[in-house]
C-alpha positions, 0 to 999 in steps of 0.5 A: 500500500502506498504511503500518502501524505496528509494535507492539501490535495490540489485538483486542476480544472480547465475552466479555471486554468488555461493550458498556458497557466497549468504548470505554473499554477500547480507549481505555486500550489506546491510551493504553498504546501500542496502534498498531492496533485490531481490532473482533471481535464474534461474538455481537451482532446487526447493529445492535449491531455497527454501533453499537459499530463506529461508536463505536470508529471515531469514537474511533480516528479522533480519536486517529489509530489505525486501526480494522480490522473483523474478517471483515465488509467491509460493516460496515467500509464502513458505518462507514468504518473504516480496513480489514478483516481477512479469514479463510479463509472470508471475502470475497476480497481483490479484493472487499474492495478494490473495496468499501473503496477503494485506501487501506483496510488489508486484512489476511489470516489465513494461519495457518501457510501461507507460500504463502497469505501470498505469494499474499495479498501478490500479491493486494494485502493490506496485511499478513498474520497467522500463528498460533496461535504458542502455545495460545490461550484464544480459539481453543483448536483453532487451527492451530499455527505455528512461530516460525521461520515469521516469519523465513522470512516476513520474507525472502520478504514485503515487507508487515508480518507480524502474530503472533497466538495465545496471546501474552503479554509473556513469550513475545512478545519472541521473536516480535518478535525473529523478525520480527513487526511487530505482536503481536495480543493479546486475553486478555492485554490485555483480560482484565487488571485494568489494561488500560493497564499491560498495553498498556504492557508489550507496547509495551515489547517493540518498544523 
């Protein structure tokens, strides 16, 4: 099982970052304390996705930060990223593991479903993600998860737990106190004028 850091899990969004801004913005997030990066790109063609993921992975690798690819096992393998994040409609854990190897980080979205998380851990997931804990601008129709779910999950799981969905510096502390090992943040990081300072504020929640 992969050893994952605690802290800010920065997730990119093409609506907030142009291709020209992507690498620099992620570098700023890492300088501010982001511990893990997820490349999430829903709109580009395969070639652009490969270029962007490869550029990001080269930088993240140089800085010792894991890059996770959202939803795309083949792309994660192509650019030799640290791992992949799987949603409910994506490849299963066994397929991802067979493709990416024993050292890859495989994360799974479990929304508000603890049984999903228990099954994911048993199937070999390295972390599970719950949310949306708060109203999300990225996914306004996302399933709602209660903060109490984090406390229950920490009692029943041994893998790290990620919280996602509408997380801000103001509401993030209660998630960390409830047991979140990583806070996955999009808008409140990459939608800010000073990305590095925003990352520092999230990193401070784990001090």
